[in-house]
C-alpha positions in Angstrom: 0.0 0.0 0.0 1.4 3.4 -1.0 2.4 5.7 1.9 1.9 9.4 1.8 4.0 12.1 3.5 3.2 15.8 3.9 5.8 18.6 3.7 4.9 22.2 4.5 6.5 24.6 2.0 6.3 28.2 0.6 6.9 30.0 3.9 6.0 33.5 5.1 7.9 35.2 7.9 7.1 37.9 10.5 4.6 40.6 9.5 3.6 38.9 6.2 3.1 35.6 8.0 0.8 37.2 10.7 -1.2 39.0 8.1 -1.7 35.8 6.0 -2.7 33.8 9.0 -5.3 36.5 9.9 -6.6 36.3 6.3 -6.7 32.5 6.6 -4.4 32.1 3.5 -1.6 30.5 5.4 -1.1 28.2 8.4 1.3 28.5 11.3 4.2 26.2 12.2 3.8 25.0 15.8 1.3 27.7 16.7 4.0 30.4 16.0 2.4 33.1 13.9 5.8 34.5 12.9 6.2 31.7 10.4 3.6 30.1 8.2 3.0 28.3 4.9 0.4 28.2 2.2 1.5 25.1 0.2 2.1 21.5 1.0 4.1 18.9 -0.9 2.4 15.5 -1.0 5.2 12.9 -1.3 5.3 9.2 -2.0 8.3 6.9 -2.8 7.6 7.4 -6.5 6.0 10.8 -6.9 5.5 14.3 -5.3 3.1 17.1 -6.0 2.6 20.6 -4.5 -0.8 22.0 -3.8 -2.1 25.2 -2.1 -3.8 24.6 1.2 -7.1 26.0 -0.1 -7.3 23.0 -2.5 -7.0 20.3 0.1 -10.7 19.5 0.0 -10.3 18.5 -3.6 -8.0 15.6 -2.8 -9.2 12.0 -2.8 -10.7 11.1 0.6 -7.9 8.8 1.8 -5.2 11.3 0.9 -7.2 14.2 2.3 -7.5 12.4 5.7 -3.8 11.8 5.9 -3.0 15.4 4.9 -5.4 16.9 7.4 -3.8 14.8 10.2 -0.4 16.0 9.2 -1.4 19.6 9.0 -2.9 19.3 12.5 0.5 18.0 13.7 2.3 20.8 11.9 0.1 23.4 13.6 0.1 21.9 17.0 1.8 24.0 19.7 5.0 22.4 20.8 5.8 21.9 24.5 8.8 20.9 26.4 8.8 21.5 30.2 10.9 24.6 31.2 11.4 25.6 27.6 9.6 28.5 25.9 8.8 28.3 22.2 7.6 31.9 21.8 10.9 33.4 20.4 12.4 31.0 17.9 14.8 29.5 17.2 16.0 28.3 20.6 19.8 28.1 20.6 21.4 25.1 22.3 24.9 26.0 23.3 27.5 23.1 23.0 30.0 22.4 25.7 32.3 19.5 24.9 34.3 18.4 27.9 36.5 16.2 25.7 40.1 16.1 24.4 39.0 15.1 20.9 35.7 16.6 19.7 35.8 17.4 16.0 36.1 21.2 16.3 36.7 22.2 19.9 38.4 19.1 21.4 40.7 20.0 24.3 39.4 23.6 24.7 37.0 23.0 27.5 38.0 19.7 29.1 39.3 21.5 32.2 36.9 22.5 35.0 37.8 26.2 34.9 37.6 26.6 31.1 34.4 24.5 30.9 32.6 26.7 33.5 33.8 29.9 31.8 32.5 28.7 28.5 29.1 27.8 30.0 28.8 31.3 31.4 29.7 32.8 28.0 27.1 30.6 26.2 24.4 31.8 28.6 25.4 35.5 28.2 25.5 35.1 24.4 21.9 33.9 24.3 21.8 30.1 24.6 18.6 28.8 26.2 19.9 25.3 26.6 23.4 24.1 27.6 24.2 20.7 26.0 27.0 19.0 28.1 29.0 16.2 26.5 31.8 14.1 27.8 32.4 11.8 24.8 33.3 12.7 21.2 30.9 11.3 18.6 32.8 12.7 15.6 33.1 10.4 12.6 35.7 7.7 13.3 35.7 8.3 17.1 35.9 5.3 19.5 33.8 5.0 22.6 35.3 5.6 26.0 34.6 3.9 29.3 31.4 5.1 31.0 33.4 6.0 34.2 35.8 8.2 32.2 32.8 9.9 30.5 31.2 10.6 33.8 34.5 12.0 35.3 34.5 14.5 32.5 30.8 15.5 32.7 31.0 15.7 36.5 33.4 18.7 36.2 30.4 20.9 35.6 27.3 19.1 36.8 27.6 20.4 40.4 28.2 23.9 39.0 25.1 23.7 36.8 22.9 22.5 39.7 22.8 26.0 41.2 22.1 27.8 37.9 18.5 28.5 36.8 19.2 27.0 33.4 18.0 24.3 31.0 20.6 21.5 31.0 20.8 18.8 28.3 23.1 15.8 28.6 24.8 14.6 25.4 25.4 10.9 26.2 24.6 7.4 24.9 25.1 5.7 28.3 22.4 5.2 31.0 25.2 5.0 33.6 26.1 8.6 32.9 22.4 9.6 32.7 21.7 8.2 36.1 24.8 9.8 37.7 23.9 13.2 36.2 20.2 13.0 37.2 21.3 13.3 40.8 22.4 16.9 40.0 20.4 19.0 37.6 19.1 17.4 34.4 16.3 18.7 32.1 16.8 16.6 28.9 18.8 13.7 27.4 20.4 14.1 24.0 21.4 10.6 22.8 23.0 10.6 19.3 22.4 6.8 19.0 18.6 7.2 18.9 18.3 5.4 22.2 19.8 2.3 20.5 23.3 2.1 22.1 22.3 1.2 25.7 19.4 -1.2 26.3 18.7 0.5 29.6 18.2 4.0 28.2 14.5 3.7 27.4 13.8 2.3 30.8 15.7 5.2 32.4 13.6 7.7 30.3 10.4 5.9 31.2 11.2 6.1 35.0 12.3 9.7 35.0 9.9 11.0 32.4 12.7 13.3 31.2 12.4 15.0 27.8 14.8 13.7 25.2 16.1 14.2 21.7 15.4 11.4 19.3 18.4 11.4 17.0 19.1 9.6 13.7 22.5 8.1 13.1 23.3 5.4 10.5 25.7 2.8 11.9 28.2 3.7 14.7 30.5 6.7 15.2 33.3 4.5 13.9 31.6 3.4 10.7 28.9 6.0 9.9 30.8 7.9 7.3 32.0 4.8 5.3 29.9 5.1 2.2 26.5 5.8 3.8 23.5 5.1 1.5 19.7 5.3 1.5 16.8 4.4 -0.7 15.4 7.9 0.0 17.2 9.9 2.6 14.2 12.0 3.5 11.6 9.3 3.7 13.9 6.7 5.2 14.6 9.0 8.2 10.9 9.9 8.5 10.0 6.2 8.7 12.9 5.7 11.2 11.3 8.3 13.5 7.9 6.8 13.1 9.2 3.3 14.0 11.2 4.6 16.9 8.2 6.5 18.3 6.1 3.3 18.1 8.8 1.4 20.0 9.0 4.2 22.6 5.2 4.1 23.1 5.3 0.3 23.4 7.9 0.6 26.1 5.7 2.9 28.2 6.8 6.4 27.3 3.5 8.3 26.6 4.5 11.9 26.8 5.3 14.1 23.8 8.3 15.9 25.3 10.4 14.5 22.5 12.6 16.5 20.0 13.5 15.1 16.5 17.0 15.5 15.2 17.7 14.0 11.7 21.5 13.9 12.5 23.3 16.1 10.0 26.7 14.5 9.3 25.8 11.3 11.2 26.0 8.7 8.5 25.3 11.2 5.6 27.3 12.6 2.8 27.1 16.1 1.4 24.2 15.3 -0.9 22.3 13.7 2.0 22.9 16.6 4.3 21.8 19.2 1.7 18.6 17.2 0.9 17.7 17.0 4.6 18.3 20.7 5.3 16.4 21.7 2.1 13.4 19.6 3.1 13.6 19.7 6.9 10.0 20.9 7.2 8.7 17.4 6.4 9.4 16.4 10.0 7.0 18.9 11.4 4.2 16.6 10.3 5.3 14.2 13.1 3.9 16.7 15.6 7.1 17.2 17.6 9.7 20.0 17.8 12.6 19.7 15.3 16.2 20.3 16.1 19.2 20.7 13.8 22.9 20.4 14.6 24.6 22.2 11.6 27.3 24.1 13.5 30.7 23.9 11.9 29.7 20.7 10.1 31.7 19.3 7.2 28.9 20.0 4.6 29.9 23.7 5.0 33.4 22.9 3.9 32.1 20.7 1.1 30.0 23.5 -0.2 32.3 26.5 0.3 35.5 24.8 -1.0 38.4 27.2 -0.9 36.4 29.6 1.3 36.3 27.1 4.2 37.5 28.3 7.6 38.2 26.7 10.9 35.1 28.0 12.7 32.8 28.0 9.6 30.8 30.8 11.1 29.5 32.1 7.8 28.2 28.7 6.8 26.7 28.1 10.2 24.9 31.5 10.3 23.5 31.1 6.8 22.3 27.5 7.3 20.9 28.5 10.7 18.7 31.3 9.2 17.7 29.0 6.3 16.6 26.4 8.9 14.7 29.0 11.0 12.8 30.0 7.8 11.5 26.4 7.6 10.3 26.5 11.2 13.1 24.5 12.9 12.6 25.2 16.6 16.0 24.4 18.0 19.6 24.9 16.7 22.6 23.2 18.3 25.4 25.7 18.1 29.0 26.3 19.1 29.3 30.0 18.3 26.1 31.2 20.0 27.0 34.9 19.9 27.6 35.0 16.2 24.5 33.0 15.3 22.4 35.0 17.6 23.7 38.2 16.1 22.8 37.0 12.6 19.3 36.0 13.6 18.7 39.3 15.4 19.8 41.3 12.4 17.7 39.2 10.0 14.6 39.5 12.2 15.0 43.3 12.4 15.4 43.6 8.7 12.2 41.6 8.2 9.9 43.6 10.5 8.0 45.1 7.5 
């Protein structure tokens, strides 16, 4: 039986968006009137077709039912405890307490430098601090859970006394359990909850929000000729299957964020396709997050204009993602991205 997917497209921003919603000629993303769309792309494994939302009633009944369900999911107000979705995108500041992360390894693996960087990320405008103690760059090897915890623990006690949203970037339930005794608001597991069989049980017991991430293979193998039948639809199906598994295992809440995993088992073409069509994941009814900061696809696109920090590519892809309704951006250079977003928003007031 043919499966149908719905992607929101043809977006409006700020004042134009609000006016169009008022006139009922566009629909909001996640209840946020600052961004809306008036067209959907109906996609199958063999075909795709764009139609204006005013023509949805002309669709065959089976397709119409599916599209209306998806549109309801797209429009649904997104909620994560302790996070506000009124001023998007939310910036998640990265703090890697590791000697070998792909772009900042060794910079913040000491207690003093890590705490200083956390304070900078907060001042610069991050609303989430994502703490990681194990590199998951392409080709990286796993470390002992005790070693990972020793790294993470350098800041967990410090974060406990800060009124701030703390995310833990780990694949290991041992580290999750240790950190939960301090301050922990969310789990960000790049393995899609697949690395450690006890992770889903931990999440069920604690009811913590979490990021559902896509990664093809392991960190050691993921960039060795990754291939898909259809990168966009394969990952959509992956999320649907994972959500069914999660529900089956007793997690009933919707405090789940979807991250298609840019650079995690994807080549340049895969990454560009995902970013270009990221709005398809809104129809799953959950917030969408992207980690595009300093990623290799920026180098692949920019060629001789590549730079160490890749700030230009990060800012441009961040704004592009924002204009497709992406709710959360995972960022190293929070100040520069925040600057770019503020200027863009100001220039788009009229």
